[in-house]
N, C-alpha and C positions, 0 to 999 in steps of 0.2 A: 570470483564470487558472483552469484546471481541474486539480485534483489528485486522483490516484488512488493509494491505498496497495495494495501487493501483499504477500502473505505465503503461506508454505507451511511445513509441518513434516512432510510425508509424501512418499513417492515411490512410483513404480510401475515395472513392467517397461519401460514406454515411456520414462518420464523417470526417469533414474537418481538425481536429487537434487532437493530443493526449489528450488535455483537453476535447474536445467533447466526445471522447471515454470513458474517466474516468467518466465524468458526466452521460453519458448514462448507463454505467455499474452500477453506484449507483442507478439510477432509476430502472434498471432491478432487482437489488437486493431487492429493496423495493416491487416491484410487486410480487416477490416470497416469501415474508414474512420476510425479514431481515430489521429491522428498523434502520435507520441511526440516531444515537444519537448525534454525533458530528463529524465534519469534519475539518481537519487541513487546513492550507493554502496550496496552490499548490506551488511546488518547481520545478525549472529546475535543472537537475543534469547530470553530466557527466557519461558516461557508466562506470560500474565497472565490470571487469577490464577495464582499458583504452583501447579504440578502436576507429576506424574511423566511427562508426555508429552514428546516430543522438543522441543529448542529450535527456534525458527522462523528462517526467512530472511525478511527484510523489506526493502522499498525503497519509494520514492515516485516517481511519474512525473508530470511536468507534461505535459498533453496538449492537443490542439486537435481539436475536432470541432464539427459543426453541430447536434448533438443537444441538446434540452433536458434538464435534470437527470433527470427521471423516465425518459425514454427511455434515457439513458446508463446509469443504474442498472440498468434492465432488461437492457440489453446486457451489463453486467458480470456480472449473475447468469446470463445465458445462457452466457457464456464459461466461468464457473465450472462450470456443468452439463456443458458439452462436455468439460471436463477430468475429469469424474467426481465433482464435489462434490455431496454429498447433505447437506442441513441436517437434522441429527437433534437436536442439543443445543447449547446456548450454550457457548462457550469450548472446544469439542472440538477435537481434532487435525484438521487439514484439508489436503487435497491442494492447494487453491488458495483464497485469500481475496482478493477485489478489492473495495475500499471506495471509495466516492466521498467524498472529504474536503472538497472545496470546489468550487463551480461558479460561478466569476466573482463571488465575494463574496456569493452569494445567501444570504439568511436565510429558512429555511423550516421551520416546525414541523409541517407536515402533508405527507403524501406522502414523498418522500425528505427526511429531516430534515437540514438543512444550516445551517451546516457540520456535519460529522460530530459527533454529540453527545458522544463520548468521546475525541476526539482530544487534548484539553488535558491529559489525565492519562496519556498513553501514550508512553513513550520510543520504542517501536518505530515510531511515526508521526512524532514530533517531530524526532528526529535526522535521518532521511532527508529530511523536509520541509525542514529547515534547509539541507541540501545543495543542493536544487533551487530553493528560494525563500527565501533568507536575510532578505529584506525583508518577507516575508509577515506580515500581521497578522490576528488572529482577527476575523472580520467582526462578531461580536456585541459584544465588549468592547474591541477595539482592541489587545489585548496582542500584543507581537511574539513570534515563534517562539522567539527567544533567551530572552525573559522566561518563556515557558511551560516551556522546558527547565530553566531555573534553579529553577522551582517544583516539579519532579518529585520524588516520593519517592525515596529512595536505594536502595530495594529492587528496582528494575527493572534487571536485568542486561542490558547491551547492549554489543556490540563490533563494530567494522567487520570484515568478512571480509578475511582476508589469505591468499593474494592475492585481488584483486577479480576477479570473473567477467568474461568478455568477451562481446560481443554483435555481431551483424551482421558476419560475416566476420572475426571476431577483433579488432575495434576495441575498445580499452580503454574502459571506462566512466570517467566523471569521478571 
C-alpha cells in the first residue's frame, strides 16, 4: 500500500481554499499517472508545533503507481512546486504539502526515509490514515494505527470538516 498525506493552510486567487488546493493536487496526481484508490475524510488541524499560522486542512490518500519510492517523492515535490510551494523554513505555512508516508511497507533510512519519520506523533496524519487503512501497521515496530492514535499527546487539535468536501463531479468522499 502506498500512502500520501496532503495538507494546506493557505490559498491563492486560483484556489479559494486549502481544500480546493488539495483536491486540485489529487487531480494533478491522477493526470501524471498516480491512481487515487481511497481518500480519507478531510480534517482541520492546528499547526504542529503550535503557532499563530492558520489551521491546516489534511487528508491521506491510498494510491497506486508503478514509481519506486524515490521517483514518487520527486513527483510529489514537483507537484508541490507546480502549485507554487517554495520551501523556505521548517514548519512554515504552506500552499501544498504532499508527504510520502508509506511505500508498500518499505523501510528506508537513506534517500526517502520510509516510513515517514514523524508520522507516529502526528494526529493530522494518523486520523486520516486510519480512515483509509484501519488495519495498517507501522513497518518498523508493528504498532497499529489505532495504537499510535491512542499514544498521541492530547495537545494536537484535530476535527473532521463538516460538511465534507466533494470531489470528481460532486461525488461525496468517504
